[in-house]
N, C-alpha and C positions, 0 to 999 in steps of 0.2 A: 518084467523085473521081478526078481524073487529075493526076499531079505528075511531071513529068520521067521518062516511061516506066513509071510504076508506076500501075496501074489498080485501085482498090478499089471493089467493088460491095456495097452494104448494102441489102437488100430486107426486107419484112416477115417474120416468122416466124424471126428471128435468122439469116437467110441472109446470109453474107459470104464473098466470093471476092476473091482477089488475083490480078492478071494482070500480065504484063510487056508493054508495048507502046507504040507511037507513035501518030500521028495516024490512020493507016490502021487499026490495030487498035481504036481507040476509036470510030471510025465504024462498024466492023463490029460491035462490041459493042452500041452504041446501035441499029443496024438490027436486031440479032437480038432485043434487048429489044422493039423496036417490033413485031416479027411476033408477039410474045406479048401484045400489048395495052397495053404501056407507051409513054408519050411524055414528052417533056421538057416540064415545067411552068415550069421557070426555070433560070438558070445564073448563078453569081456566081464571083468569083475574089478571091483575096488572094495575094500573092506569086506563087510559081510554081504555085499550085494553081487548079484548076477543080473547081467543085462543081455538080453537076446534081441538081435536085429532079425525081423522075419521078412520073407519076401513072399509074393504070391504069384503063383503060375496061372496064366490065363491060356484058356484053350484057343 
């Protein structure tokens, strides 16, 4: 989730992290998750919020 420079990441296993960042940081974060096998399955928005649903590809 991204809202006006606040990035929140929730992944399986109760993993949650908060970051501060703008467009450049969200692109970097999504790229890092991509290198770990995650990709964006969908994106939705409401107000100032962007929500991404990620899926992980398993070998």
